[in-house]
Every structure is written in structure tokens, then in C-alpha cells.
VOZA-702392 format. One record per residue (C-alpha): residue in three letters; x, z, y. Coordinates in steps of 0.05 Angstrom, whole numbers, plus 32768, in hexadecimal, padded with zeros to 4 digits. Example, Ala and Ser with C-alpha at 12.3 -4.5 7.8 and 13.67 -1.06 7.14 Angstrom:
ALA80F6809C7FA6;SER8111808F7FEB;
// end
This chain:
MET7DE980768136;SER7E1F80408133;ASN7E58802B815F;HIS7E7A7FE6816C;LEU7E967FE58121;LYS7E517FD48103;ASN7E5C7F898101;GLU7EA37F8E80E5;THR7EB07F78809E;SER7EEC7FA7808F;PRO7ED57FE0805E;TYR7F06800D8085;LEU7EDF7FFC80C9;LEU7E9D800180A9;GLN7EAC8048808C;HIS7EAC805D80D5;ALA7E74803480F0;GLU7E43806D80EF;ASN7E7680A1810E;PRO7E6180C08150;VAL7EA180AA816C;ASP7E93806A8193;TRP7EC780418171;TYR7EDA7FFC8184;PRO7F017FC88159;TRP7F437FAE8174;CYS7F287F7F81AA;GLU7F317F7281F4;GLU7EF07F8D8204;ALA7F0A7FD181F3;PHE7F487FD0821B;GLU7F237FB28258;LYS7EF17FEC8253;ALA7F2E801E8252;ARG7F497FFE8290;GLU7F067FFC82B6;GLU7EF7804782A7;ASP7F41805C82AC;LYS7F42807A8266;PRO7F7980818236;VAL7F70805A81F1;PHE7F72807F81B1;LEU7F8380528176;SER7F798068812E;VAL7F96803D80F8;GLY7F89804680AD;TYR7F698025806D;SER7F2C80338044;THR7F4D80538008;CYS7F7980828030;HIS7F6C80CB801D;TRP7F8180E9805F;CYS7F5E80B58087;HIS7F2180CD8064;VAL7F32811A8072;MET7F3C810E80BC;ALA7EFD80E480C2;HIS7ED5811B80A1;GLU7EF3815180CD;SER7EFA812D8112;PHE7ED980EB8116;GLU7E96810480F7;ASP7E9781438123;ARG7E698138815E;ARG7E94816C818E;THR7ED38141817E;ALA7EAC81018187;GLU7E93811981CD;ILE7EDB812481E6;LEU7EF180E181CA;ASN7EB280BA81E9;SER7EB980DE822E;SER7F0280DB823A;PHE7F1F80A1820B;ILE7F0F805981F0;SER7F19805D81A5;ILE7F2E80258179;LYS7F2C801F812E;VAL7F617FF2810B;ASP7F637FDE80C0;ARG7FB07FDD80B5;GLU7FA67FAD8078;GLU7F837F7780AA;ARG7FAE7F7F80E3;PRO7FF57F8F80C6;ASP80157F79810D;ILE7FEE7FB58131;ASP7FFF7FE380F7;SER804B7FD180F8;VAL80547FD28144;TYR80328018814B;MET80508034810D;SER809280278128;VAL807B804C8168;CYS80638086813C;GLN80A480898118;ALA80CA808A815C;PHE80A180C38176;THR809D80F08139;GLY80D280D9810A;SER80A180C280D2;GLY8061809C80CB;GLY80248093809A;TRP7FD8808E809C;PRO7FAC809F80C1;MET7FD5808880FB;SER7FC080A5813D;ILE7FDC8084817E;PHE7FCC809181C4;MET7FD9805981F8;THR7FC980398238;TRP7F9980018241;ASP7FD27FD08243;LYS7FE47FE681FB;LYS802080138210;PRO8024805281E0;PHE803480968200;LEU802780C381C4;ALA802380BB8177;GLY801780DE813B;THR7FF080D680F5;TYR7FBD810D80DC;PHE7FA981438108;PRO7F81817B80EE;VAL7F3E81978108;ARG7F5F81D68112;PRO7FAA81EA8124;ARG7FD281ED80E4;TYR800E81CB80C0;GLY803481D88101;MET800481A58126;PRO7FCE81AD815A;SER7F8681A5814D;PHE7F6C815E815F;SER7F3D81758190;ASP7F7581A181B6;LEU7FA2816481B6;LEU7F6B813981D3;LYS7F5E816C820A;TYR7FA9816E821B;ILE7FAD81268223;GLU7F6C8123824B;ASN7F8E8155827B;GLN7FCC8134827F;TRP7FAE80EF8289;ASN7F88810A82C5;GLY7FBD813882DF;GLY8000812782CA;ARG800080DE82B1;GLU804480C882CE;LYS806680FD829E;LEU803780E98265;LEU804980A28269;GLN809280A88275;SER809980A8822B;ALA807480688220;TRP80A6803F8249;GLN80E280628226;ILE80C5805681E2;ILE80B5800A81E9;GLU80FB7FFF820A;GLN811B802481CD;LEU80F47FF6819E;LYS81007FB481BF;GLN814A7FC381C6;SER814D7FD7817C;GLN812C7F978165;GLN815C7F6D8191;SER81977F948174;GLU817E7F86812D;SER81787F3A813A;SER81BE7F33815A;HIS81E17F4A811E;SER81F37F1880E5;GLY82187F1780A2;MET82137F03805A;GLY82357F37802F;GLY81FF7F2F7FFA;GLY822B7F437FBF;SER82447F847FD7;LEU81FE7F967FF0;SER81E37F8F7FAC;GLU82197FB97F8D;LYS82107FEC7FC1;ALA81C27FEB7FB8;ALA81CE7FF47F6E;GLY81FD802E7F7B;MET81CE80517FA9;PHE8190804A7F78;ALA81C080677F44;ASP81CF80A07F71;GLY818980B07F7B;PHE816F80A17F36;ASP814A80DD7F13;ARG816E80DA7ECE;VAL813C810E7EB1;TYR80F780EF7EC6;GLY810B80AA7EE0;GLY80F9808E7F24;PHE812280987F62;GLY812880D17F92;ALA80FF810E7F96;ALA80B281167F99;PRO808A80F37FAB;LYS80A180B77F84;PHE808980727F90;PRO808B803C7F5A;ALA80B180077F89;PRO80AC7FD07F56;HIS80D77FA07F7F;ASN810D7FD47F79;LEU81087FD27F2E;LEU81067F837F30;PHE81467F827F5A;LEU816A7FB07F28;MET81547F897EEB;LEU81737F4B7F07;TYR81AF7F6F7F1D;ALA81BA7F8F7ED6;LYS81B07F4B7EB5;GLN81DE7F247EE2;ASN82167F5B7EDD;GLU82067F6E7E93;ASN81FE7FB57EAD;SER81D67FDE7E7A;ASP81DA801D7EA5;VAL81AF7FFF7EDA;LEU81807FE17EA7;ASP817B80237E87;MET816380417ECC;VAL812B800B7ED1;GLU8116801A7E8A;LYS811280647E90;THR80EA805C7ED0;LEU80BA80297EAD;VAL80B080547E6F;GLN80A580947E98;MET807380737EC8;ARG804D80597E8D;LYS804B809D7E6B;GLY803980C37EAB;GLY7FF380CA7ECB;ILE800880977F04;PHE7FF280667ECD;ASP7FA5806A7EBC;HIS7FA780727E71;ILE7F59806A7E71;GLY7F51802E7E9D;GLY7F9380117EA6;GLY7FB980017EE6;PHE7FE2802E7F13;SER7FD6805E7F4A;ARG7FFA805A7F8A;TYR8033808E7F82;SER804480CB7F5C;THR8040810F7F84;ASP8071812F7F55;ARG80B481187F38;TYR809681147EF0;PHE806680DA7F02;LEU803081087EE8;ALA7FFF81127F25;PRO7FF380D67F4C;HIS7FD280CA7F91;PHE7F9A80AA7F6E;GLU7F8B806C7F99;LYS7F98802C7F77;MET7FAF7FF17F9D;LEU7FB17FAA7F8C;TYR7FF97F9D7FA6;ASP80147FD97F79;ASN7FF47FBD7F3C;ALA800A7F767F49;LEU80547F8B7F53;LEU80527FB87F1A;ILE80387F7D7EEC;LEU80737F5A7F07;ALA80A47F8F7EF3;TYR80887F9F7EAE;ALA80817F567E9B;SER80C77F477EB3;ALA80E37F847E8D;TYR80BF7F6A7E4C;GLY80E17F257E5B;ILE81257F457E5C;THR811D7F7C7E24;GLN80E47F657DFA;ASN80CB7FAB7DF7;HIS80817FA67DE7;ILE806F7FE17E10;TYR807E7FBE7E4F;LEU80517F847E3F;ASP801D7FB37E29;THR80237FD67E69;ALA80217F967E94;GLU7FE17F7B7E6A;LYS7FBC7FBC7E73;THR7FC87FBC7EBC;ALA7FB47F757EC3;HIS7F737F837E97;TYR7F617FB87ECD;VAL7F6A7F887F03;LEU7F407F527EE3;ARG7F0A7F807ED0;GLU7F057FAE7F0E;MET7F267F8D7F46;THR7F107F437F3F;ALA7EDB7F237F6E;PRO7EA97EF47F54;GLY7ECB7EB37F75;GLY7F137ECA7F53;GLY7F307EF27F91;PHE7F4B7F387F86;TYR7F317F727FA7;SER7F5E7FA57FCE;ALA7F5D7FE67FB5;GLN7F3580217F96;ASP7F2D80627FB6;ALA7F5280A37F9E;ASP7F1480CF7FB1;SER7ED180DB7F89;GLU7E9B81077FA8;GLY7ECD811B7FDD;VAL7F0381377FA8;GLU7F42810C7F9F;GLY7F4980FA7F56;LYS7F0C81127F3E;TYR7EF780D17F1C;TYR7F3A80CF7EF2;THR7F3F81177EDB;PHE7F1D813C7E9F;ALA7F0D817F7E84;LEU7F1D818D7E3C;ALA7ED4819C7E2E;GLU7EC281527E45;ILE7EF281357E19;PHE7ED581587DDB;ASP7E8E81457DF2;ILE7E9D80FF7DF7;LEU7ECB80F67DBD;GLY7EB6812E7D8E;LYS7EE081677D7A;GLU7F0F81497D47;LYS7F2081087D6D;GLY7F1A81307DAE;LYS7F5281617D95;ARG7F7C81277D7E;PHE7F7781057DC3;ALA7F7E81457DEA;GLU7FBF81527DC7;ALA7FDD810F7DD2;PHE7FCA81097E1B;ASP7FDB81537E31;ILE7F91816B7E3E;THR7F8B81B37E3C;GLU7F5981E97E4B;GLY7F8181FF7E88;GLY7F8D81B77EA0;ASN7FD081997EB1;PHE7FC0818D7EFD;GLU7F9A81BB7F27;GLY7F6C81D47EF0;VAL7F5981907ED5;ASN7F7B815D7EA9;ILE7F9D811C7EBB;PRO7FA680F37E77;ASN7FF080E77E6D;LEU802280DD7E36;LEU805D81027E55;LYS8060813C7E22;SER804B81127DE2;GLY807780D87DF6;ASP805080AC7DC4;LEU804180697DE0;ASN802C80487DA2;SER7FF180727D88;ASP7FB3804C7D83;PHE7F7B80707DAD;GLY7F5680307DBB;ASP7F0F804A7DA6;GLU7F18808B7DCA;ILE7F30806D7E08;HIS7EF780397E0E;LYS7EC480727E07;LEU7EE680997E3B;TYR7EEB805E7E68;ASP7E9E80557E62;TYR7E90809B7E6F;ARG7EC0809C7EAE;ARG7E9D805F7EC9;ASN7E5980807EC9;ARG7E7180C17EE1;PHE7E8580B27F27;LYS7E8980757F54;LEU7EC880637F77;HIS7EC980457FBA;LEU7EE47FFC7FB4;ASP7F067FDA7FEF;ASP7EEB7F977FE3;LYS7F107F6E8018;ILE7F3A7F357FFC;LEU7F827F34801B;ILE7FA97EF58012;SER7FEC7F13800E;TRP7FD77F497FD5;ASN7FB27F147FB2;SER7FEF7EE77FB4;MET80187F217F93;MET7FE47F227F56;ILE7FE77ED77F55;ALA80347EDB7F49;ALA802A7F167F19;LEU7FF87EF77EEE;SER80237EB77EEC;VAL805E7EDD7ED5;LEU80347F047EA3;TYR801D7EC57E88;ARG80667EAA7E7D;VAL80787EE87E54;SER80357EF37E2D;HIS801F7EAB7E25;ASN7FD87EC07E33;GLU7FB17E887E57;ASP7F807EBC7E75;TYR7FB47ED77EA5;LEU7FC57E907EBC;GLN7F7D7E7F7EC4;ALA7F707EBC7EF1;ALA7FAD7EAC7F1B;GLY7F947E667F26;ASN7F4D7E7D7F36;ALA7F687EAD7F6C;GLN7F927E727F87;ARG7F567E497F8B;PHE7F317E817FAF;VAL7F687E867FE1;GLU7F687E3A7FEF;ASN7F1B7E3A7FF2;ASN7F127E798020;LEU7F527E8E803F;SER7F717E488052;GLU7F627E0F807C;ASP7F917DD78090;LEU7FD17E008079;ARG7FB87E3A80A5;LEU7FAF7E7C807C;TYR7F7F7EB78091;THR7F927EFA8081;SER7F537F188063;TRP7F0D7F028047;ARG7ED07F2B803A;GLU7E867F1A802E;GLY7E917ED48045;LYS7EB77EE28086;ARG7F037ED9808F;SER7F2C7EFA80C1;GLU7F487ED380FF;LYS7F8E7EE880F4;SER7FCB7ED680C7;PHE80117EF380C2;LEU80547EE480A4;ASP80427F0C8063;ASP80067EDD8055;TYR80327E9F8055;ALA806D7EC08031;PHE80497EDE7FF5;TYR801B7EA57FEE;GLY80587E747FEC;ALA80787E9F7FB8;ALA80347EA17F91;LEU80317E527F94;THR807A7E527F7A;GLU806B7E7E7F3D;LEU802E7E587F2A;TYR805B7E197F2E;HIS808A7E3B7F00;SER80517E4C7ECE;THR802B7E0C7ED2;LEU80647DD87EE3;ASN802E7DB97F0B;LYS80507D977F49;GLU80147D9E7F74;TYR80267DEB7F79;LEU806C7DDE7F8E;GLU80587DAC7FC0;LYS80287DE37FDF;ALA805D7E177FDE;GLU80877DE78006;GLN804E7DDA8036;TYR80407E258044;CYS80897E35804B;GLY80907DFF807E;GLU80547E1C80A3;ALA80717E5F80A0;VAL80B27E4580C0;LYS80897E2380FA;ARG80607E618108;PHE80937E9D80FC;TRP80D97E8580FB;ASP810A7E9E8132;ASP81357E658139;LYS81687E898166;ASN81767EC5813C;GLY81597EB580F9;GLY81247EDD80D3;CYS80DA7ED980DE;TYR80AC7F02810C;LEU806F7F2080ED;SER803B7EFD811D;ALA80447EB98138;PHE808B7EB1815D;ASP80657EA8819F;SER80347EE18199;LYS802B7F0D81D6;GLU7FF27F3981C0;LEU801D7F7681B6;PHE805B7F9181DC;MET80877F7981A5;ASN80857F4D8168;PRO80A97F6F812F;LYS80D37F4B80FD;GLU80CB7F7480C1;SER81037F76808D;TYR80FA7FBA806B;ASP80D97FB78026;GLY80AA7FF48025;ALA806E7FF97FF4;VAL806F7FAC7FF5;PRO80AB7F7E8002;SER80B07F66804A;GLY809A7F20805D;ASN80E67F11806F;SER80FD7F278027;VAL80C97EF98009;MET80D87EC08037;ALA81237EC88021;TYR810A7EC37FD7;ASN80E07E847FE9;PHE81177E5F800D;VAL81497E6F7FD3;ARG81157E587F9F;LEU80FC7E1B7FC3;TYR81487E027FCD;GLN81597E0F7F84;LEU811B7DE77F6E;THR811C7DAC7F9B;GLU81657DAB7FAF;LYS814C7D9A7FF8;GLU81867DAD802C;GLU814E7DC7805C;TYR81407E008030;GLY818A7E0E8022;ARG81957E14806B;LEU81597E448076;ALA81707E6D8039;GLU81B47E758052;ARG819C7E898098;GLN81687EBA807C;ILE81987EDB804D;ARG81C67EDF8087;TYR81917F0380B1;MET817B7F2F807B;ALA81BF7F428066;ALA81CA7F6080AE;GLN818A7F8880A7;ALA819A7FA28064;ARG81E17FBB8073;LYS81CE80048087;TYR819C800D804F;PRO819C7FDA8019;THR816E7FFB7FE7;GLY81397FF2801E;HIS81437FA68015;SER813C7F9B7FCA;MET81127F5D7FCA;PHE81437F3C7FF8;LEU817F7F517FCA;LEU81577F317F92;ALA81537EF07FB7;LYS819F7EF67FC8;LEU81AD7EFF7F7E;ILE81897EC07F6C;TYR81A97E9D7FA4;ASP81F07EB17F8F;ASN81E37EAA7F43;PRO81B27E6F7F3C;PRO81887E727EFD;GLU81877E367ECB;HIS81757DF37EE8;ILE814B7DD07EB2;VAL81307D887EB3;ALA80FF7D7E7E7E;ALA80F87D367E6E;LEU80B47D307E4C;LYS80A67D007E0F;ASP805D7D0A7E21;SER80357D2C7E55;SER80177D577E1A;ASP80577D747E11;LEU80537D9B7E4F;ASP80217DCE7E2E;GLU805A7DDC7DFC;ILE808B7DF57E2E;ARG805E7E0E7E64;GLY806A7E5A7E68;ARG80A37E5B7E34;LEU80DE7E4E7E61;PRO810F7E867E7C;LEU80E97EAB7EB6;LEU81167E997EEF;ALA812B7E557ED5;ASN81227E1A7F0A;VAL80FA7DE87EE1;ILE80EF7DA17EF4;ILE80C47D6E7ECE;ALA80DD7D267EC5;SER80BD7CEA7EA4;GLY80F67CDA7E6E;SER81127CA17E8A;GLY81467C8E7EBF;GLU81777CC87ECE;TYR81557CF47E97;PRO814F7CC97E58;LEU812F7CE37E19;ILE81617CF37DE1;ASN81477CE67D9F;ASP81087CCB7DB9;ARG80F17D127DC2;THR80E37D3E7E01;THR81287D527E18;PHE81427D8D7E43;TYR817C7D867E72;VAL819A7DC97E85;CYS81CB7DDD7EB9;LYS81E57E227ECB;ASN82207E3A7EF5;HIS822E7DEF7F0E;VAL82377DDC7EC6;CYS82077DB07E9F;LEU82007DBC7E53;ALA81F17D867E20;PRO81A67D6D7E22;VAL817C7D8D7DE9;ASN81397D7F7DC9;SER811B7DC67DC3;LEU81127E047DE7;CYS81347E2B7DAA;GLU81717DFD7DB4;MET81727E0B7DFF;
// end
């Protein structure tokens, strides 16, 4: 049998298309049916590589008895959080208001006019973990709906009013205070730093690369070696740990322990993009080859396993193989000996902590935490293990292409090109950008996702914010003005569509959207930076590159708005604080007056990472000195003497 999801393109929705539950996608038909039949709506939100989404699906959504309750007494709706971040954001705030926490799968019960009255995440098939069984919960709601609805719905109005008032209160505050916020954030990170194993806070530990990027720039601007040491300790520990895939490259989503040994094994495109940025930037600052090697191995993984034929990047690889989380990535000692032979296998096992008893639940996650040797050459052994692993199990691939996550990877590969000088990365970034233009853009309108020739109908702030940042990074890598002009155009579109002219900041959906009971203005940097943080970065970079006052005004207003949001918890707004550091301490402004257009190839990718570079013709305001390509450099409101070479500069 199949339900109303059978014609969807989302891999997550298609995973549920054969469930006995009569799922609908998010559509007015479903809500109208709920109204006509006087039934509550059950909304389930998740994504295709979510382990606990799989568990709840197997336990409840594939169970016919549970499906009978849902089908007789509810209208059930499935949403892919990656395609509809607006729905996810609004109802996640509801879930957090009801329970104090959130996550996926997210389970929301609401009226046909989309007002929630009960929320949670995973519910077990039998009562445990202090939670009722899912079927018992359904029966309770069914009884209350039919016999005590007024009491049941009372919480809905309270939660909605609470959330609306909270958003209005946040919008009413303003302030700058960026300098003190950066210092406070750096201090808070230092207080939470694990000085033994790296990372911040207790387990689970998330990479949060945007936090590391902020700390690197803060350390550099303030010549603070202690802060840089925190970043380096974390980067090295993650590279040694099992969160990094030593066989295939790339990073898993997070570590379940404080050591970075045992990951939650799903691999997300956004994590790997942001980690490439962090490691490439660390190499740019320290010239430690391990950081470049890690960034390149991660990029090779993405280009090998996560790249579509047209150049776009897929979204994620699953944590589960044959129903077991991490089975694809773990080894028994006997397997290592069988593949590599006794002598090479023993040497490899000693280096990568592979034992008879296992280092994780009886099996082994290859890691270098004990040996600590990041320079040993096991290329041949790793190649053999990679080929063996690829043929052993098959991972589920979420093959939809999201413009925001693709934009992060475009930016990451652009920066990696600038520190490695490897043209392959720049070519891959350019291919992905052309894929976006050909498939996810039309007349400056962007579309959130694409799969099998079909694109979504929606777009959100993050799509424009991250794509604008990607275009800016492509400009910095190529010095091709077309990328800068496109970045300006899409930034302008973002302002038209999402800008709150009264209070500052940008809405997640179009400013006049009425589809949901509220339109959030997200500022918190979670697993990925918020669209508002990235817009702050875009306004600052465009202002410093173009010197146009309109970007200066937007940058100042956005910084003022974001500073107000960051006051209580600055470490949750690190991407904004990075933008503020750049705003307060502008990097070098370099005008390159070219003797010949071919000279562009000599300087492309060899300029300071954050420098604002403009190309001039070598006449008029910026003449050639000594009849050679000339660099005019300004920093801290002071212009230096023109020079003829990058070394002199």
C-alpha cells in the first residue's frame, strides 16, 4: 500500500510512503480534511538520516495497530525539516516551550488551523524512559479531543501568545556592544573548554566550526595565544578521534563522548563544509600541515561520495547500515588481518586502536587518540580498507540538493583553494555554483531544494544569505567581478523579501508570510549559523568591498539588531561576532593595478584570506609603478607605499 507521500521527491517523505499510516505532505488538503472530519492533526518532522526517526518509524509508523489509531482519529502530516525550515523552526520553538528541549523526530499535535496543543520528540512503542507509549498518548489525546477539548486546547493559546510576545520583545531591544560581547564570548568559551580532550562543554560534543572560526579571528586580532591554543587542541583532537573517518575522510555529525571517539555516525554536508572552512583557516594562520591535510581529506570525501553528476552536492549519508548504527564504519580485528594480512594488519591495528575486545561496544572505530601519530603513512592500507568497506554495506544517501548547504560547500572549497592553490577545489566550487544557477535560481528567485529534476516551491532567508556568502567567497578566490555583482543582487533580493525595516533583522520566511501563526527571526547559531548572522557577514563584506553606503547602513542596523539578541548568550551567536570583528577591524583593502590581465592568474588565491581585493586597470587613480603590476594596500585607515610584488606586500 502507499499513502499521499508516494509522489513526493524528499527522500525522508519517500521513506514513509509505504507506511500503513495515511500520511499527507504539508498541504491545505490535509488541514481541510481535519476540519471537515473534526480531527486533530499529528505533525511528524524529521530528516532521512536521523537515527531516532528511523527507530520511531520502525516501532510505530510501520505498526498496523498504531496506524489504525492514527488513521481513524487523526490526520497525519510528514515534513522534511530540511525542505521546510520554517515549519521546523516554528514548531521546534513550540516543542521547547512545552518540554524544555527539542530534537528529531519532532511530534506535534495541533488543530486544523495549525495551533499546537501538545508537543514532544521521540515516543517509544512501550512506556519507558519516563515517557508514555506512543499508542497510549494517541488514545489519551483522542479521549480528550472528544471529551475535554477546551482544557486540551487551553495550552495552545497560552503557548502561541507566549511565543509571539517573546519575538516582539526580542525585536524591541537594540544595542551595539560588539567589542564587549566578543570578549565575553571568548571568556565563556574558555570557561567551558575541555583542556584535556579539547572541545567545549560535556558530552555530547558538536564540532560547531563557526565557534572555532570566531575564536581564530579573535585570537589573531588580539594576539591571544591561549584562545588559539583552545582551537588547535580541538582541531587536533577531532582529527585524531573517531568523529573523523580515517578510512574514507570527512566528519560525522557529533561525538557522543568527551574524547571525540564515538560519533553519531551520520555525515551531513553542512558539517563537512564548515569543518573544511575551519581547518583551511587554521592552516592559513598556523601553516600546520595537519590542518590542510584534514581539510583536503574531507574535501576529497565530499567530491568522491557526495557530489551529483551536475556538480551539486548531496545532503547526507545515514548513520545506519542493516538497521545498526555505525555498522558501516566499524571493524573487528579479524577483518583487519583478513584484508591487510597479519604483519601490516598488526601495525595498522596498533596505530588505530583496533583490538580483539573492541574500543566501542565490542567493535572498533579506527582512531589515533592513543597513538597520537598523525604523520604515519598508511595510504595503501587505508585504500584497501576503503574498497572493502564500500562493498561490505550500502549507506542510505539523502540525494536532495539544498541550496544553503551547497552554498556552504562552495564557500569552503573556495577558501580551501586559496590556501592550497589546488585548482580542483575552485573548479568544483564553480561547478556547484553553476548547478545552483541552472536548477535552483530563476530571475533572482532562489528555491530551497532540488531532486530528480524537480525543485521546491519555497525559499527562505538562509538560501539567500548562504548563497550570497558563497558568491562573495568565489569573488575573493577568482577576483571575477561577476560573482561580486551577483552577491550584491542576491543580497538586495534578501532585503526585499525578508528585511524587517521597522526593527531590523530578517524574517525566516518572506516578511509578509501568513502561512504559520508566527514568522520567526532566527538569530541563534546552532548546528549551522543563522541566516541573520550570515546576513550580518554579507552586509559587512559587501560594504568593505564596494564602499557603498547602503551596505554600511544595513551592516550597522543588522549588527545593532544582532547585538541585542546576543547579549544574554554571546557564545550562541559566534558567526555574528565574527562579522562584528571584521566590521570593527577591517582587513587589508588592496587594489591590484594590473600590468596585464594574465597577471591575475599570478595573484589569484595568493592574497590574505580576509583581504578586500579590487582589480584596477593600472591607469588613472591607481597607476603602475615601475611599469609593473602594482598593489595599493590600506589598513587601519592608513595607506602604505605601493609595491610590485606579493612578497613585498
